[in-house]
N, C-alpha and C positions, 0 to 999 in steps of 0.2 A: 531524573531527567533522562530518556529512552529516547532513541530514534527505532520508529515502530513500525513496519510494514502490517496494514490489517486490512482485508481483504475478505472475497468467497472465493469459494474453488469450484467445476466441477468436478466430480467423483475422478475424472482422469486428467486432469490441471489444469482447465483453463480457466479463464477471467473472464473472457469475452465469446460468444459463437463465432463464425465465419462470416457472419452476417453486422459483427460488429453488435451484437443484439442482447441483453441482459433481461429479457421474456421469462429465462428459463431459471432466473433466481428471483425477481421481483415477485414472482406468482408461489413463492413459499413463504409458508409460515416459520416466522422466527420471531421471540420476545425481544424485542428492544430491551426493554429492561430483565432478558435473566441471562444467562452465565453467558460468559464473550461477549454478551449485549451492546449494541451501539449506543447506547444512553451513558451509560457507566463512563465507557471510553472516549466518546467524544469530550467529558467536562476534565479528562486526563493532558488534550493536545493543546499545547499553545501555539504551536506553527504547522504549515500545511505544504507540501509539495506535491505535484500531479505530471503528469504527462501531457502534452498538448490535445490526445485522444483522448482523453478522459474529461480534461477541461471541455473539448467541444459536443462530446456527452451531455455532460452537464448542462449545457446552454442549450442542445436540443430539448434535453427534454425535462428538466428542472427550469426552463423558461424566466426571466425576472428578475428579482435583485437577488446578489449573490448570497449563499443560504450560509455562507459559514462568516463567525463573529473573525476565528484568526487570522493571523497575516497568511495570507495563501500567494503560491508560487507556481509558475507552469514552465516548464524545462521546454524552450521551444526557440526556433530562429526566424518565427513568422510571428511578431508582438502584438501587429495588428488583430490578431485575433478573438484578443482579448475586448469583452463587452465595455462599452461606453457603461460609466458607473461601476463597473466592477472591480474592488478594490483588490486589483489582483497583478501581480509584478511577473515580469518575467523572467528568463535564465538562457542562458545558453553558453555554454562552457562545460567543466571539469566539474560534477558534484562536489568537491572534496572543498572546490572556492566557494560553492554556496553551503557548504553546511555548518561552516561558524557563524554565518548569517542567521538561519536559519534557527540551529540551537540559542541563540541573542536574542531571537526576535519570540524563541519560545518561553523566556523567560522562567527559566528551569521545570518548564511543563515538559510534557514532551512533544517530538517531532513525529508527526505519520508523514508518512512514503505513502500515500494513499497509492499508485498508482500510472501505469497499470505494470504491467512486468517488466517491461523492459528499462522503466525508470526504474524500479524495486532492483535489477538485475545492475544498473551502474551504480548505485547506493552500495550493494551488497556487494558487486567485485570492489571498492575500496575500502570496506571493511568499516561501515558506516551504520551497518542494521545491526541493533542488538536484538533485536525478535522480531517475531514472524508471527502477526496472528491470522489462523485463515480458519474460515466457518463452511466445511464444505457439504454441498448440497445434494440431495440424492439422484444423479442424473448423472449422465457420461454426455459431452457434446462431440468425440469426436474430431476437435479441430478447433482452432479458434486460437486467440494470444493467451500464450502457456503465464502461470503464475510467476515464475522465476525461471526465466529462459536460460540459463546456466546451471555446470556443476556446481551445486555448494554442500556441504555439509552443515548439519541440525540435528539438536538433538530434543526430544517434545521435554515439557518443563511440564504442563499441563495438560488435562484434555475434560472435556463436558460434552451435552446434548444441549441444545437450545432447538423448542418446536421440530423442525425436520431439519435440523442441521446440527454435524459432530463439527466439533469446535475443537480447535489445538493451538497451545501457545508451545513456540519452536525459540531455542537461543541457540545461537551460531555453536558450533561444537567447537571445545578446543582442540587445539593439532595433540595426538597424542607424541609419545615420548621419542616413536621410531620416526614421525616427521620432525622431528624440532631437531633428532640430531641429524637429519639429515639434509636442513634446512629446508624444508620444503612445507614453512607451516600456512 
């Protein structure tokens, strides 16, 4: 069981453009069964969490029944945004309080921090993201919402190519001996 931030990014590190559009991403070729593919990934997920912007994007662009079987949460102070019939819970507060609920709901499977970047940053800042899996598309956006809007250190543990994407699996970097002795983990 791990807590994973699985996302896509432009080459310059954005997950949506300045118009909150994913057109730059959805027009690209990727094999859902290929390396780092979605089909294998989603089989490992037992629970997921996202921010309100991500949830609202899904509602606008994929209307109808909720597309995930897994227990789902939205971080928001606006519980009224949840569409009637969507089995989605809302949470407002410190993500450390929610994390144990997500882990329990995942039932020995992975927790997917779906995003956006601000949500992922809250989990990463709390030390709760074990791995980050990012598929980089061959374009730059020049602005938008960053993948992870915080300073953090990661180590590459796996990389591959899937269609037009360069994909990478990152693990939170372990503090160096110097950082540990300085009291700055």
